[in-house]
Phi, psi and omega in degrees: 000130182288148182280164176287124181282143172260122187228136175250134176234123174271147182063044188261013185269337184214168173059222180300320181301317180295320177298319178298313180301312181297322180293318178294320178296318178298325177294338181110007181291153167271107192256136177240130183244132170252130175198176186261358182292145175296147183297337181265009177286155181299321181298317181288321178300323178297321177295313182298323178296335177270010181063040174257133183281129183238138175227129178280106185226122171272107188283004171276354183248113185298320180298320179292323175299311181300316179295321178298315180293322177300319179295318178295314182297326178297320178289314181300321182295344178264359182268164176297314173269113184262014180267152164264108188274328188212133167241127173248109176276092185252334186303135180199162183212154174240148171218081191281152176170154176297153186308315185289349181251350182292133177269161178302322180294326177296317179294309185296317182299314182293314180292323181295321181277308188288321185253304180301315180299318179297319180297310186286333171293317177298319180302313180295319180297317183297328179303328177267318183298329185296341181266002186254173179275328185202136176199168188224139169235126179236120181257131177271109176264224179192152174301332179294333176291345178260317187264339193075169179198141178298132178082005182226039182302318181292315180295315180298318179297319180295319182284330172294321176298322178298322178295313178296321177300315180302311182294323180292314180293322178300317179292322185288326188238014175300324180293344177260012180059035169262110182268126187233121179225161176240145173248132180246088180292149168269228180270115184247141180294107176218183178300329181291316181290331178296332183275353181292140175300152185299322180294327177291317177301315182298320179295320179294313182299328178297331183269357181257123184303321182278355175059034175204159173283156175283169178249153180300330180292337177297323178285314182298320181295324178293322177296319177302317180293311184297335182251017187269342190098350178268001183230036190277011170243020179245114175206152181074019185255155173244114186253116179281136174234081191225007177069016182082045181292133179222000000 
């Protein structure tokens, strides 16, 4: 009988992250969520009611990351399965604007959360994973990290960095059976896409072969597969989930 997996998801309170958290919980995982929401917010209370462990962690802050992982490891060490099986680096932020209008704070905020945060979360996870037989790190990048995008130079750079980070860690720790992959979502139905003007939506849909936006479960289902044991010869890859965006 397989053991209960211990999984950490950053940015797991809303959107794609919440779908990932719910899917992992349904699988039977012991799930730990890092996010910036206050513990008394309705979103966090909903997680806690589902017996999901929540820690308020700003992943742009290395000290808070370290404290968050220490708290998780303390709980894991009291469990039958004392391994950290999965880290999903999902937390991300946008601060869009044309290059000539981007402020230093727009650049720093996006890079600090999307790239720096992903690196230091992976670093903390690897310290425990390196002592285990098998573990997984899945980084959420973006199709924009491959193609670039007007008005998103900072975001695109951060997500391209996540791809390079993924390949580097995969190469560095493959011998320790730490499998590291990146997912590059296209346009997924979330609160952000709902706010897009209709003409913008129509233009995007015209460029998608399947003529529809993706669903958050499309990302979550791929994570379930990559961390299931059925994908254990897949590492260092960037998997697009974009409906055939061109």
